[in-house]
C-alpha positions in Angstrom: 80.0 71.9 120.0 81.0 73.6 116.7 80.8 77.0 118.3 82.8 75.9 121.3 85.5 74.4 119.0 85.7 77.6 117.0 86.0 79.7 120.1 88.8 77.4 121.4 90.7 77.6 118.1 90.4 81.4 118.2 91.6 81.6 121.7 94.6 79.4 121.0 95.6 80.8 117.6 98.3 83.2 118.8 99.7 80.5 121.2 99.9 77.9 118.4 101.5 80.4 116.0 104.2 81.2 118.6 104.8 77.5 119.2 105.4 76.9 115.5 108.4 79.2 115.8 110.0 77.1 118.6 112.5 74.3 118.1 111.6 70.7 118.9 113.8 71.0 122.0 111.9 74.2 123.2 108.6 72.5 122.7 109.6 69.8 125.1 111.3 72.2 127.6 109.9 72.5 131.1 110.2 76.1 132.4 110.1 76.9 136.1 109.0 73.3 137.0 105.9 73.6 134.8 104.8 71.3 132.0 106.3 71.8 128.6 104.2 73.0 125.7 103.9 69.5 124.4 102.9 68.2 127.8 100.3 70.9 128.2 98.7 70.1 124.9 98.7 66.3 125.7 97.0 67.1 129.0 94.4 69.3 127.3 93.6 66.7 124.7 93.1 64.1 127.4 90.9 66.5 129.5 88.8 67.5 126.4 88.3 63.9 125.5 87.1 63.0 129.0 84.8 66.0 129.1 83.4 65.2 125.7 82.9 61.5 126.4 81.3 62.3 129.7 79.1 65.3 129.0 78.2 64.6 125.3 78.2 60.8 125.1 77.2 60.2 128.7 80.1 58.0 129.8 79.2 56.9 133.4 82.8 56.4 134.5 83.4 60.1 134.9 80.1 61.3 136.3 82.0 63.5 138.9 83.1 65.8 136.0 79.4 66.2 135.0 78.6 67.4 138.5 81.6 69.8 138.6 80.5 71.4 135.3 76.9 71.8 136.5 78.2 73.5 139.7 80.2 76.0 137.5 77.3 76.8 135.2 76.5 80.0 137.1 79.9 81.5 136.0 78.8 81.8 132.4 
């Protein structure tokens, strides 16, 4: 989990740095009908929380996610 988190931080470093230069209004701006930066981060936090509680802690409510991850394992 620590290695995965470190890889995630490295992958997002340039995006976060760019976002820090945006105004509050720009952070919440939807472009081309897509989510704003803030909306995207909110969604990613929710998704990561669900994956963590399902795969690591074994939350039975979201077992369908476990199966989807297992089916994608060959892509690694």
